[in-house]
N, C-alpha and C positions, 0 to 999 in steps of 0.2 A: 501619595497614595496611602491610607490606612489599610494595614494587612493583618487579617484576624489570624493568620497562621505563621508561626515563626520560621517555616522553610518551606519553600514550593521546589527545593531542588528535588534531581532525580532521586528516586527511592533508594533507601540505603539497605544493602541486603541484608536477610535473616539468616540463620543458620540453614535454613532450607533452601533458600534462593541457589538457582544454578545447579540443582541436584544432577542433572543429565550432562553438564559441561565438565570438560577437562580442564585442567591447572592452565593450559595454554589458552583454551576458550575464555577462562576469567580474567586471564591477564590482558586479553584482547580486550573485555569490557572496560577494564579500568582504563586502558589506552585510549579507547572511542569516547569514553566519558570525559577525559581531560581534555582531549581534543574538541569536543563538542562544546564544553564549558567555556573555552576560549573563542571558537569560530561561530558558534550558532547562539548560544544564550545571549549575547549584546545584540542580536539582531531580533530577538523574539518581541520585544515591543513594538517594534516597527511593523513586523508582520502582522501581529494582531491587532493593533489600534490603529494602524494607517492602511491596512491592507495593502503592503507594500511588496510588490512581486520582484522590485529591484534587490529588496534585503533577501528574498528566498533565493534569488539565482546568484547572489553573492555568496550564500551559504552553502549552494550546491558547487560553486567552484572551489569553495576550500575543502570541502569534502572530496571532490574529484582530485586536487592537487595532492591530497593526502594519501590518494590510491586506494580508496575505500569504496567506490564505484566499479572496483576490478576484482571485489571477494568473491563474485560468483564466477571466475574465469581463472582458473589456476595458470593456466598458460600465458596471461598476462598481468598477474600480481606479481609484486616484488616487495611486500610487507614484511612483516615479522612473524607471519604464521607459515607453518610448515605445510599445513593443508587446508588451504582458505575454502569456503564453500557457502552454502545457505545458511548454516548455523551462523555464521559470522554477519551475514548480511542481515539476519534477524535480530542479533545483538545491536547492529547499527541502527535498525529500525525500531527497535524499543528504546534505545537511549535518546534518539532524536525525537521521537513523539513524546517522552518524558518531558521534553523542554517545550516542543511546539510540533502539535499533530500535522498542522498545515505544511510544515518544512518536510516531514517524513512523507507525506502524500507524493511530493515532487521527486524524492528518492526513490519511492516504489514505481514512479511512472519511468521513471530514468532506467531502471532495472529491467522493467518489463519492455521497454524499447531496445535495449541492448541485448536481451536473451535472444531473439530471433535473428537478430543480426550477427551474434558471434556464433550461434549453432547453424543457422541456415541460409546465411548469405553468400552468393559469389564472392570469391575472394577480393577482385576490386571494388566490388559495393561494399564489403566489410571494411576494408581499408580507408574506404570515402567518409563513411558515416558513423561508423563504431569509435574511433578515436577520440573524437570531439564530446561524445556523449560521455564516455568514460573518464575524460579530464575535467568534464564540469563546464567547458567553454561552450558548449551546445547542450539543448534540451532535447528528449526524445518525447513521443506521445503515440499512444496504441487507439486507433479507430474501430470499435465494434460496436458499441451501442447505438441503436437506432429509434426512432419514434414507436415503432412496433416490435422492437427487439432489445431485450436486457439478457435475461438469463437464457432466453429461448432463442438460440441462434439460427433456428430453423426458418424464421420469419424474414430473414436478412434480404432487404430490398436492393442494397448497393450491388450494381452488376460491374464484372471486370470481362472486358473481351480484349482479343489478340488481334491486331491489325498487321496482318503479314506484309501488307506492301510497304510499311515504314519500320516493321520489326519492333512495334511498341505495343503496350498495354495500355487501354482506355478505359477511365474509371468513371461512373456516373453514378452519384448516391449522395445520401445525408446522413451525417452522424451527430448524435448530441451526446450529453454528458462527457465529454471528451477532456481528460484532464490536460492541461497545458495547450489547450486550443489557441491557436494565434500567437502564442510565445514560443511554442516548439520550432525547433530547426529541421526534423526529422519525424515522418508520420509512418507508423507501421497501418496498413489498411488492409482490412477483411473484406472480400466480397464475395459473390457467387460468380463462377464461371460458367457452370453447367446446370442449367435450369431443371432438366431431364433428372437429376441425379438426386439422391437424397441430400440434405443441407449438409451432412457429415461428411459427404463424398464429393460434394461439388463446389466447396470454398476454397479460395486463393488468397495468399497473402502476398503484398508488394512493398516496398521502400518507397516512398514518395517525399522528395523535398519540398520544404515550405515554398520555394521560388517558383514551384511548377504553376505553368499558367492554367486557370481554371478552379484554383483553390479561393473559397471564400470562407469567411467566419462571421457568420450572420449575427451571433449573439453571446455574450457573455453572462453566465448566470450568477445569481447572487443567493449565497446557503444560508442556513441559520448559523451554523460554524464554519471551521475551516477557513478563517479569513488568510489573505495571502495566497492562496490557491486561486489558479486562473483554471476555470472549466466552462466549456461552452460547446457551440456547435460549429461543425466543419462541412461545408458543402463541396462535391466534386461535380464538376460539370466539364465533362469530355476532356479530363485530365489525362495527358500523357507522361509515360514513364517508358525507359528503355526496357527492352526484353530481359535485360540481365538484371533488373530491380526484382525479379521473381524471387521469393523465398520459398525454398525448398523447390517442391513439383507443383507441377499445376494439378489444382484439386485437390492439394495435399494441406491446405490451411487450418483445417479443424484440429489435425493432430499438433500442428504448431501451436493454436490458441490453447489446445488442452493444456501442454506442457507450460506454457506461459501462465494460465490459470493457478495452476497448481502452486508454483512458487510464489505468484503474488499473493495467494491466499496465505501462505504461512508466512511472508515478510509483513502482510498486514497484522495477522496474529502477534507478531512482535510490536507492531505500533500499538496494538489495543492494550497488550500488557503494559507498555509506557504509560499510556494514559490512565489505566486504572491504577497503577502504581503510585502514580502521582497524585490522583486523587485520595487514595488510601493514605498516603502520608498527611495529607491535609485534614483528613478527617480525625486522625489519631492524634496530631498536633493540638488540634481544637478541642478534643475532646479531654485530653490532658491539662489545658491550661484555662479554659472557659469555666467559670463559676457560677453556677444556679441554684437557688434553693440551700445556699450555705455548704455546696459540695462542688467537685470538679464534674462536669457534665458526663464525663466518661464513666463516673460511679453508678449512673442511671442503668437499671436492668435492659431497657429497650435499646439504649445507646452501645453497650455490651453486645446486643444479639446484631446489630447492623456491623458493629467491626468484625466480629466473629465472622459472620456470613461472607464479608468482602474479603478478608484473609483467606478463608478457605477456597473461595472461588479463585483469587488471584494463583495460589498455589496449583490449584487444578489446570487452570490455563496455561500455565508455566509448564508443568509437565507435559500436556499434551501438544504444546508448540513446538518444544525442543524436541520431543520425540518424532515428529513431523520432520522437521529440519535436519534431524540425524539420518533420518530414513531416506531423504532425497540426498544427501551427502554420501550415504551407503550405496546409491546406485537405483535406488526405487524410483520409477517414473510412470508416465502417462496413466491408465486407468488404475493401475496398482497403489499409486500415490494419491489418487482422487479422494478416496475415503479419508486416509490420515489427515489430508490438507483441509477438506471439509470439517472435519471434527474439530481441528484446530481453530479454524476462522469462526465456526459457529460459538465454540466455548469461550474463545478469549474476546471477541467482539461483543459478546451478550455481556460477557463479565466487565468490560468497559463501561457500558451503559449502565449497568447495576450499580457499580462502585461511584461513578459520577452523580448518579441520582440520588445514592444514600449519601455520599459526601455532601451535597446540597442541604439535606435533610438533618444532618448533623449540625452543619453551621446555622440553620433557620435563616432568618432574614438576611445575614451576612452571605449566605450562599447564591444569593440571586442578584447580588450588585458588582459590579466591576470594581468599586472603590475598595471592597475587601478580599481582593485576590483572585484566584485563578477559578475558583470552584465553578463559577457560570460559564467560563470558556470550556472547560473540559466537559461539562454538561452537554453544550452546544456541539462541540466537536464530535462527542463521542457518538451521538445520534446517528451519523452517516455510517458509521463502522458495520453496522448489521446489515447495509444496504450495498454498499460499494464492493466490487469483487464478487458478485454473486449473493443474493439476499440469505437470510438466514433459512427461509424457507427452501430455497435451492439447496443450501449446504445439507439440510434435513434428506432432501430426495436424495442427493448422491449417497450419504451416508446409509439409508435404508435399502436403496437401490442394490448396492453392494452386498447388504446382509440377505435380501430375497431377491437374487438374480432371475429368478423365474417370474417373477410377477412385474408388471408394466404398471405404475401408478398413474392414476387419473389427476393430472396436473391442472 
């Protein structure tokens, strides 16, 4: 393959990068970057060009064996960091997405499933399902989205009822756009247990193993980008799990989901930074080597404008992303964290789309062919970012809602 860009590697830090990070955080970034260069980078071609799920899973296993899936859980982590947390999971996400965003998606799903298991599961359930996810030998999935439910959980149709005769929970419902559907070993399922209560008061979360009778996977989706990801539908028909598989309290699922979404959005913000920075490096490399009209392309005023805008937006996105991560690690949670998490997600994912689009423009025809490097892949991959984990429009609602709490917006 001819490559129009000298380097598609992870972004080389500028003097301003990592402004909010400590020396220990920066050392961890270097550690992670080296590990991913050996464990993930060799798999990237199989993931992108062969849509190879086995390569994704191989990479996840390597990440788990390195202990990086335990970064969110200080009581389980045994690595080099003195105080591991979301900041470091976000660094991991950023560095992984710089190599392959589809791979990072599976990391995010694993952590999103591990979070409620670690925080809200009964001890025996936690010990059964959490270790495999954290060591990378098993895969987790989160089941929220439905045909009429995306950002608006109030319309959830999945129903969960308790059967006192057997001491079991029974699930009936249909979920779609579920990352790792059919390949995950453990599913965190959200459904309504109290029809009479408001949606935020009548939702419950359960742990459901894949082998449970009544689970089926009708369809896998094909996306414009994110090759290697497995995303599809999950149907629950009379699915029964033991009463102990309840996460937290009955009707307490919305609070669990809110906490999960907060850190999921921050981790995704890190992934968006990784995509934006890789695109930016491709653009700047090309602008400094391509000759047109007797000059380097980068000498053109309009190209300078695109480079300057990308650079400024990336720095802004980084600052707001790692501020949110540091706030989480300092103890901010729930509704208090919702606004900074939404701001990080909005800014970083829109930045990824902008940088990927402008990079294609800088490269011209080379930017829209697979034969000339990764620009077209980043363009396709980035487009999902302002949609998944809550749309940009939903992020704006959360931000403005926190600023004007007396008003109820017309969604």
